C-alpha positions, 0 to 999 in steps of 0.5 A: 739409085740413078744408073750413072751414079751406080756405074761411076761408083762401081768403076771407082770401086774396081779401079781402087780395089788393090789400094783400098784393100791394102789401106783397110788392112793397115787401119784394121791392124791399128784399130786392133791394138790396146789403148795408148795409155795401156800399151805405151811405156810409163815414161811415154804415158807420163809425158803425154799427160803431164800437163793434164789436171790431176782429175783428168789424168786419173780419168784417162789413165786409171778409169780409162775414160775416152780421150779426144784429140783436137786438131785446130786451125785456129789463128786470128789472121783468118776471119773464118778461123778466129772463132776457134779460139774459144772452142777448146774450152767448150769442147773440154766442158762438154767432154767432162760432162760426158765422162771424157777427157780432151787435149788439143793435140796440135795446130795446123797452119791456115793461110788466107787466099784472099790475103795472098791473091796475086802475091808471092804468098799465093804460090804456097797456097796449094802446098799448104794443103799437104803441109796441113795434112802433115801437121795433122799427122804430127798432132795425132802421131802421139797416138793416145787418142780414142777419137779426134775433132777437127777444127777447120773451115777454109780452102786448103784447111779442110782437105788437108785435115781430112787427108791427115785424118785418113792417114789415121783412118782407125780413129773416129773423127768429126769435123767441127765448123765455125760458120759464115760471117754475116751478110755484108755488101752484096757480091754483085755490088762488090764485083761492080766496084772491082770492074769499075776500078779495073776500068779506071772509073773509081780509085783505090779508096772506093775499092777498099771501102767496097772490099771492107764492106764485103769482108767485115767480120768473123766467119767464112767469106759469104760467097760459095767458093772453096771454103763453103764448098768444103762445108757442103761436101762434109755434110754430104759425107756425113762428117759433120753434126747434121746441119752445122755448116752455115750457122753463124759463129756467135749464134747460140746454136753454134755452141750447141752444135759444137757440144753435140760434136763431142757427144757424136764422136764419143758415140762412135768410138771403139767402146761403143756399138757404133764404132765408125773409124773415118777410114771405114766411113769414107769409102767410094760411095761417100766420095761419090756423094761428095762429088755429086753434092759439089756438082749439084751446087756448082761448087769450087773447081778446086775440089777437082784437085782436092777430092782426088787427093782426099780419095787417094788418102783412103785408097780410092782412085778417082779422076776428072772423067768420073766428075764429068760423067756424074755432072752429065747426070746430076741436076744443078739445084743451087745458084749461089755466088759466083754462079748466082747472086745469093750468098751462103746465108741466103742459101741457108735461109732458103733451105741450104745444104739440107734441102739439096741433100734431101732432093738428091737423096730422094731422087736417087743421086746419093748413096743413102746406105753409107755410114755417117757420124750421125746415128740417124744416117745420111737422111739426118742431113736433110733436117735442120737443127734448132735450139728448143730451150737448151735442147738441140733438136732437128726438124724436117725442112719444108717441102718447098724451097724458101726461095726458088731463085736460090735453091730448087727441087730436082723437078725444077732444077736450074739445069739438068746437068751439074756445074762442071765440064771436062774439056779435052783436045790437043791442049790436054785435059782441063775443066770449066765451071759452066754453071756461072757462064752464060750459055751464049759464052760456052763456045769461044773461038778466037786468036790466042795471046800468050802470057807466062804470068798473070802480071804480064796479062794485067799489064797488057790489059792496062795498055789496051792491047786486049780490046778484041776477041781473044783467048788469053793463055796463061801458062807456067802456072801449074803445080811444078812451076810455081805451086799452081796459084789461083789467078783471081786477079784476072777475073775482073779485067777479063769481065771488063773485056767481055762486058765491052762485047768481046768474045773472051776466054782464059786457058791456063794450067793454073787455078781459078777456084771457080771464081772466074764467074761469067768469063769462060775459063779452061783451068787446071790444063794437064799436063802443065806447061813446065812438064812439056804440056801442050800449052807450052806449044801455043803461039800468039795468034793461034786460033783456039776453040773452047767448046763447053758444049762438046767438051773440047779444047783445041788449037785449030788449023795446025794438025800437021805441024802440031806434033812437031812444034817445039815447046817453049821454056819458062824464062830462067829469071821467072823460074828463079823468082818462083823458087825464092823469097817469102819462104818459097825455098822451103817448098822446093821439094814439093814443087819437084815431087808434086803429081799433076792436077788431075792426080790431085797435086799430091806431094806425099806419094 
């Protein structure tokens, strides 16, 4: 094991000891109870199983067959979740063949950030994670289940399901992915059309044609954003059937893997020798493995928020310094868009998560002694599944990468360090996704232009006011201000300016999901402006230095004045607009109570 990995793990263990001890005591108490149908009153049991077919009702009550709860994020609005429509029938059929019973315990909301980008609905996106966690709790709180299968893929859905499941840490759980859509228009070509549209060179018809060719069928979007980073992290945590992340929704192998998820979760229930409740499986080593896999693949910056919250749900405390220290020692082994040109299907064909995890495990960057849902341990996640006739089998990956422009062995890593960097200075603490940014752009020093909304920046760009070296500060975008929306609409105009030869950077207390791509972006600035954070002190013309080499983020030349400078306040009209319309009123309590981005933007503490 690499010394840095051990050191970071140990300090997390020590920091978390009181909370983790209390958490484990709670789940052990719950795990020690009699089964639901045996300890509940007869009326409770009758209500719980009233709609089951008679033979299933007899099995679960009289024969005490294992009973699986399914929590699903199915809807047909999201391409990634539309395939889940048929999964419950497959799961029921597989369970009956194994002597078990199944109920869909509940559904959770699942919104698409791609639909809501730049629109008011995006202000509910981050908070949807904790809403999903609460929905998971409502589903499982019927408390009659021996295990749970969790069906979800996309951005906030997986962290929300995982947070909810960890609050039922006494239950064995397996995540069941649906897979990516087939490859459409390349991400590079899509980005080119977006930039041409932003520059006024092509119209809306050409842009819509391009976008529709990129996002065109069932499955996750094929770039390596938060949704597909979720799948990488679940593989690294041992919460999937090994190798199931990036198999197409309609491939015969996908159904076989879904059936295998049923067998897998039944193999770790309390009545087996391998009882592995999710609250025990997810420990500080598992969390560090997830962080390492994220860094080694240049994954989504959203997980510097989400996995802080996930860890906290299991009584484990992590922060951005932990990420930064790991990133300094973890090699970058994959280049998948936006930190490369390949999509996830090409990544999978070149070796995919299995290749990366095998390299990390062999090189001592992962804890190999962790529990997983697979009886073969973490090493199983370095193998690839295949159908042999009607039987599912796993085979070792070839030693060589299928394409070294996409995934590489550790000895020839793209970089000796990971894809993320912590920035600190008089503008607070922020993060930057360096893996996607050319190294000659890692340091930007330029006058600031301050905006209180992304719409104001877009208007300034269209007016030609930003055609110069500039650091664009977009503030009042944090969790308390407006739910911390992703600011993807800014990616294209800033890329256009950078392409014109200007030194450009973004500094914001909002999110970018790592999709800032080649433009340097210091995001998640904490504390946020609405809470009096330092972004609220910045004036137009202040010189800002973003230095991803040294890890600094500062306003220069105002040392004597800075501490005394007053903070700006959000305009009353903007604050009122953030709080009303399209359901935003219902999330006022979350905005009021949410913790900082570095604390996981948690609303349930």
